[in-house]
C-alpha positions in Angstrom: 49.7 43.2 -46.6 51.4 40.0 -47.5 51.4 39.1 -51.2 51.9 35.4 -51.6 50.8 32.5 -53.8 48.2 31.3 -51.3 46.4 34.7 -51.4 46.7 34.9 -55.2 45.2 31.5 -55.6 42.3 32.5 -53.3 41.7 35.6 -55.3 41.6 33.7 -58.6 39.3 31.1 -57.1 36.8 33.7 -55.9 36.8 35.4 -59.2 35.8 32.3 -61.2 32.4 32.3 -62.7 31.6 28.8 -61.5 33.0 26.3 -59.0 33.2 22.7 -58.0 32.9 21.5 -54.4 36.4 20.1 -54.5 37.7 23.6 -55.0 36.3 25.0 -51.8 39.2 23.5 -49.9 39.8 25.3 -46.6 37.2 28.1 -47.2 34.1 26.5 -45.6 32.2 29.0 -43.4 31.1 28.6 -39.8 27.3 28.3 -39.5 25.8 31.2 -37.5 24.1 29.0 -34.9 27.4 27.3 -34.1 29.3 30.6 -33.9 26.8 32.2 -31.6 26.6 29.1 -29.5 30.4 29.3 -29.0 30.1 33.0 -28.3 27.5 32.3 -25.6 29.9 29.9 -23.9 33.2 31.7 -24.2 32.6 35.2 -25.6 32.3 38.0 -26.2 34.2 37.0 -29.4 35.5 40.2 -31.0 38.3 39.1 -33.3 38.0 36.6 -36.2 41.5 35.2 -36.7 40.8 33.5 -40.1 38.3 35.3 -42.3 37.7 37.5 -45.3 35.5 40.6 -45.8 32.5 38.5 -46.8 32.4 35.9 -44.0 33.9 37.5 -40.9 32.0 36.6 -37.7 33.4 39.3 -35.5 33.6 43.1 -35.7 37.4 42.8 -36.3 39.2 40.2 -38.4 42.4 39.1 -40.1 42.3 38.1 -43.8 44.7 35.8 -45.5 46.5 38.9 -46.8 47.0 40.0 -43.1 48.3 36.5 -42.2 47.1 36.0 -38.6 50.3 34.0 -37.9 52.3 37.3 -38.0 49.9 39.4 -35.9 49.8 40.1 -32.2 46.5 38.6 -31.1 47.0 39.4 -27.5 47.4 43.1 -28.0 44.4 43.2 -30.4 42.0 41.4 -28.1 43.1 43.6 -25.2 42.4 46.6 -27.3 39.0 45.2 -28.4 38.0 44.0 -24.9 37.0 40.4 -25.7 38.2 37.0 -27.0 39.4 35.8 -30.4 37.6 33.1 -32.5 39.1 30.8 -35.2 37.7 28.4 -37.7 41.2 27.6 -39.0 42.0 26.6 -42.6 42.8 22.9 -42.7 45.0 23.0 -45.9 48.5 21.7 -45.6 51.2 24.1 -44.4 52.1 26.8 -46.9 54.8 29.5 -46.5 55.9 32.8 -47.9 59.5 33.8 -47.4 59.8 31.0 -44.8 56.8 32.4 -42.8 54.0 30.0 -42.3 50.6 31.1 -43.7 48.5 28.0 -43.1 48.9 24.6 -41.4 47.2 23.4 -38.2 50.5 22.6 -36.4 51.6 26.2 -36.9 48.2 27.6 -35.9 47.9 25.6 -32.7 51.5 26.4 -31.7 51.0 30.1 -32.4 47.8 30.0 -30.3 49.8 28.5 -27.4 52.4 31.3 -27.8 49.7 34.0 -27.7 48.2 32.3 -24.6 51.4 33.1 -22.7 51.0 36.7 -23.6 47.5 36.8 -22.3 44.0 36.6 -23.8 41.4 34.0 -24.7 41.6 32.2 -28.1 38.7 29.9 -29.0 38.8 27.5 -32.0 36.1 25.4 -33.6 37.9 22.4 -35.0 37.7 18.8 -35.9 37.8 16.4 -33.0 40.9 14.6 -34.1 43.0 13.6 -31.0 45.2 11.3 -33.1 46.4 14.1 -35.4 49.9 15.4 -34.7 48.5 19.0 -34.5 46.0 18.1 -31.8 46.3 20.8 -29.0 47.0 18.6 -25.9 48.2 21.7 -24.1 44.9 23.6 -24.5 43.3 24.8 -21.3 39.8 23.6 -22.1 38.3 21.3 -24.7 34.6 20.8 -25.3 33.8 17.7 -27.4 30.6 18.2 -29.4 28.2 15.3 -29.4 26.6 14.9 -32.8 28.4 15.6 -36.0 28.7 19.2 -37.3 28.8 20.7 -40.8 29.9 23.9 -42.3 28.5 26.3 -45.0 29.7 27.0 -48.5 31.4 30.4 -48.9 29.3 33.2 -50.3 31.4 33.4 -53.5 30.7 29.8 -54.4 28.7 29.5 -57.7 27.9 25.8 -58.5 29.2 24.7 -61.9 26.2 22.3 -62.2 23.5 20.6 -60.2 25.9 18.0 -58.8 27.8 20.6 -56.8 25.8 20.2 -53.6 27.4 19.3 -50.3 26.1 15.9 -49.0 28.6 14.8 -46.3 30.6 17.7 -45.0 29.9 16.6 -41.4 32.4 15.4 -38.8 33.0 15.2 -35.1 33.8 18.6 -33.7 35.4 20.2 -30.7 35.7 23.7 -29.2 39.3 24.4 -28.0 40.1 27.2 -25.6 43.6 28.7 -24.9 43.4 30.9 -21.8 45.9 30.7 -19.0 43.4 32.3 -16.6 41.0 29.4 -17.1 40.2 27.7 -13.8 37.4 25.3 -14.8 37.6 21.6 -15.8 39.9 20.6 -18.6 37.3 18.6 -20.7 33.6 18.8 -21.1 30.9 17.8 -23.5 27.9 19.5 -25.2 25.4 18.2 -27.7 25.3 20.0 -31.1 21.6 20.7 -30.5 22.4 22.3 -27.1 25.1 24.4 -28.7 22.7 25.5 -31.5 20.0 26.3 -29.0 22.4 28.6 -27.2 23.3 30.2 -30.5 19.6 30.6 -31.4 18.8 32.3 -28.1 21.8 34.6 -28.4 20.9 35.6 -31.9 17.3 36.3 -30.9 18.6 38.7 -28.2 21.1 40.3 -30.6 18.4 40.9 -33.2 16.1 42.3 -30.5 18.7 44.7 -29.3 19.6 45.8 -32.8 15.9 46.5 -33.6 15.6 48.6 -30.4 18.6 50.6 -31.5 17.6 51.2 -35.1 13.9 51.6 -34.7 12.5 55.0 -33.5 8.9 54.2 -32.6 6.5 57.1 -32.2 4.9 56.0 -29.0 5.7 53.8 -26.0 2.8 51.5 -26.9 4.2 51.1 -30.4 7.7 50.3 -29.0 6.2 47.7 -26.8 4.4 46.0 -29.7 7.5 45.9 -31.8 9.5 44.4 -28.9 7.0 41.6 -28.4 7.2 40.7 -32.0 10.9 39.9 -31.7 10.5 36.9 -29.2 8.2 33.9 -29.2 5.7 34.0 -26.4 3.7 30.8 -26.5 5.3 27.6 -25.0 5.0 25.8 -28.3 6.6 28.7 -30.3 9.4 29.1 -27.7 10.3 25.4 -28.0 10.0 25.4 -31.8 11.8 28.7 -32.5 14.3 29.1 -29.7 15.1 25.5 -28.7 14.9 23.2 -25.6 17.2 25.3 -23.4 15.3 28.5 -23.7 12.0 26.6 -23.3 13.2 25.0 -20.1 14.5 28.3 -18.7 11.2 30.0 -19.3 9.1 27.1 -18.0 11.3 26.6 -14.9 11.1 30.3 -14.0 7.5 30.9 -14.6 5.7 27.6 -14.6 3.9 25.4 -17.1 1.7 27.9 -19.0 0.3 28.0 -22.5 1.8 31.4 -23.1 4.1 33.9 -21.4 4.5 37.6 -21.2 7.2 39.4 -23.2 9.2 40.0 -20.0 9.0 36.3 -19.0 10.1 35.2 -22.5 12.9 37.8 -22.5 14.2 36.6 -19.1 14.3 33.0 -20.3 16.2 33.9 -23.5 18.7 36.0 -21.5 19.3 33.2 -19.0 19.8 30.6 -21.7 22.2 32.8 -23.6 24.2 33.4 -20.3 24.4 29.8 -19.0 21.7 27.4 -17.9 23.9 25.7 -15.3 26.0 28.6 -14.1 24.4 32.0 -15.1 26.9 34.7 -14.5 24.8 37.8 -15.3 21.3 36.5 -14.8 20.1 36.1 -11.2 18.5 32.7 -10.9 17.8 30.6 -7.8 19.5 27.2 -7.5 16.2 25.4 -7.3 15.0 27.0 -10.5 18.3 26.1 -12.2 17.8 22.5 -11.1 14.3 22.5 -12.5 15.5 23.8 -15.8 18.2 21.1 -16.1 15.6 18.4 -15.2 13.3 19.7 -17.9 16.1 19.7 -20.5 17.1 16.2 -19.7 13.5 15.0 -19.9 12.8 16.8 -23.1 16.0 15.5 -24.8 15.1 12.0 -23.7 11.5 12.4 -24.9 12.6 13.6 -28.3 15.1 10.7 -28.6 12.4 8.2 -27.7 10.0 9.8 -30.1 12.5 9.6 -32.9 13.1 5.9 -32.2 9.4 5.0 -31.8 8.6 6.8 -35.1 10.6 4.2 -36.8 8.6 1.4 -35.2 5.2 0.1 -36.4 2.2 0.6 -34.1 -1.5 0.0 -34.5 -2.2 3.7 -34.3 -0.7 7.0 -33.4 -2.6 6.9 -30.1 -0.8 3.7 -29.2 2.5 5.2 -30.1 1.8 8.3 -28.0 0.8 6.1 -25.0 4.0 4.1 -25.4 6.0 7.2 -25.5 4.4 8.5 -22.3 5.1 5.2 -20.4 8.7 4.9 -21.6 9.4 8.6 -20.8 8.3 8.0 -17.2 10.5 4.8 -16.8 13.5 6.5 -18.5 13.3 9.4 -16.1 13.3 6.9 -13.2 16.5 5.3 -14.3 18.1 8.6 -15.2 17.4 9.9 -11.7 18.3 6.7 -10.1 21.6 5.8 -11.8 22.3 8.5 -14.4 21.4 6.2 -17.3 21.7 7.9 -20.7 18.7 7.7 -22.9 20.7 5.9 -25.6 21.4 3.1 -23.2 17.8 3.0 -22.1 16.6 2.7 -25.7 19.2 0.0 -26.4 18.0 -2.1 -23.5 14.3 -1.7 -24.3 15.0 -2.6 -27.9 16.1 -6.0 -26.7 12.8 -6.6 -25.0 9.9 -8.2 -26.8 7.8 -5.5 -28.4 4.6 -7.0 -26.8 6.1 -6.0 -23.4 6.8 -2.4 -24.3 3.4 -1.3 -23.0 4.0 -2.6 -19.4 6.2 -0.3 -17.3 6.8 -3.0 -14.7 8.2 -5.4 -17.3 10.4 -2.7 -18.7 11.8 -1.9 -15.2 12.4 -5.6 -14.4 14.1 -6.2 -17.8 16.5 -3.3 -17.3 17.3 -4.1 -13.7 18.0 -7.7 -14.6 20.4 -6.6 -17.3 22.2 -4.2 -14.9 22.5 -6.9 -12.3 24.0 -9.3 -14.7 26.6 -6.9 -16.2 27.6 -4.7 -13.3 31.0 -5.3 -11.6 32.5 -3.4 -8.6 35.1 -1.9 -10.9 32.7 -1.0 -13.8 32.3 2.7 -14.6 32.1 4.9 -17.6 35.4 6.5 -18.6 35.9 9.8 -20.6 36.5 9.4 -24.3 40.2 10.4 -24.0 40.8 7.5 -21.6 39.4 5.0 -24.1 41.5 6.5 -26.9 44.7 6.1 -24.9 43.7 2.6 -23.6 43.2 1.3 -27.2 46.8 2.3 -28.1 48.4 0.3 -25.3 50.0 -2.9 -26.4 48.6 -6.0 -24.7 45.6 -4.3 -23.1 43.1 -6.6 -24.9 44.8 -9.7 -23.2 43.9 -8.4 -19.7 40.8 -9.5 -17.8 38.0 -7.1 -17.0 39.3 -6.2 -13.5 42.8 -5.6 -14.8 41.5 -3.5 -17.7 39.5 -1.3 -15.3 42.6 -0.8 -13.1 44.6 0.2 -16.2 41.9 2.6 -17.2 41.9 4.1 -13.7 45.6 4.6 -14.0 45.3 6.2 -17.4 42.5 8.5 -16.1 44.7 9.7 -13.2 47.6 10.6 -15.6 45.1 12.3 -17.9 43.7 14.4 -15.0 47.4 15.4 -14.3 47.5 16.6 -17.9 50.4 14.3 -18.9 51.1 14.1 -22.7 49.4 11.2 -24.4 52.8 9.6 -25.3 53.8 9.5 -21.6 50.4 8.1 -20.6 50.7 5.3 -23.2 54.3 4.5 -22.2 53.4 4.4 -18.5 50.3 2.2 -19.2 52.4 -0.1 -21.2 54.7 -0.7 -18.3 51.7 -1.4 -16.1 50.5 -4.0 -18.5 53.9 -5.8 -18.4 53.7 -5.9 -14.6 50.2 -7.3 -14.7 51.1 -10.0 -17.2 54.1 -11.1 -15.1 51.9 -11.3 -12.0 49.5 -13.6 -13.8 52.4 -15.8 -15.1 
């Protein structure tokens, strides 16, 4: 075990009788739903790289005293037969006898080194591409839509009523180091989808644990205990297990008020595996397509309901009727052009409220707007393209056509996994050429 000032300070902090929020520092815990969601995507996660005996998420873990930056992660995950997980400490770099203990730059570099030895290393981190430690060389990065938060450590005892977290939320990302990765380099997932996967996975884990620990006297008793572990009605499945599980059950077995235990279990298993590309659950392509459509529709409906609940209507019946009409039109534009629900809401918001009840007027308003703004070069670019584009000197002086050409060039370099510094330099040279051509 490594005895150092960092570990000593942690021990003293945990031993205090009361704490203030500012003292938590880099000891925030990963919420269970987020962890199990990450596990559903990239697990099984069997080694927690940065933990202590009270907050470890995996069956094996390294504490601060172990110092993960001195351990052979590759050998350990090979031994355990899974992948490693890390919610790394964000404190500034600290050392003991010239050996790093903390520091994101050191952690990301060590992860890249371990990647070369083999294994999968999955991190839940802040989405901060502008930071010097940002892992541009990671094999896969999932940007989480919607801000995420973390939990207080179990040892935290508030010194007074003011010690309550109010704004520990930030943009997050899941970063994967795995040289055997053959999928896309970047993807996106909404926090609610990630939590739904986590909820489904936790339900299955709890069900499996109960089956192992319970010793029922009869088969009938065992069946009744099993059924109590999973929601069976459509309303309960949606409420307790989330949109993805609800969509899987409904897509596979139809629109029913309630489902059998076997049907609910199948939907939970499929959602925990992967809705889009189930690896261990046999699902027909048509059923997968139905589930994805149900998810898109339900997410859109909930976004519309959240927006309409902030608007004044003569009655709840009028609001419900408006929701039904707008949901139908929103689905049409999603199927037709891939329009996101946020864009749809923004366009409808600019229409006179008296016209919200007429589907034809809504369609005409949106199509008129699209016709007025659409150009041959217009398209939606990934977040990383926009971030790089905004750092190129002179880009704001280009016209719309030139800007789209520049973004296309940046996008191509990004797909080739060029470092951000090289992309910006190359884009800057392209801007100079464009400006000379205009002159």
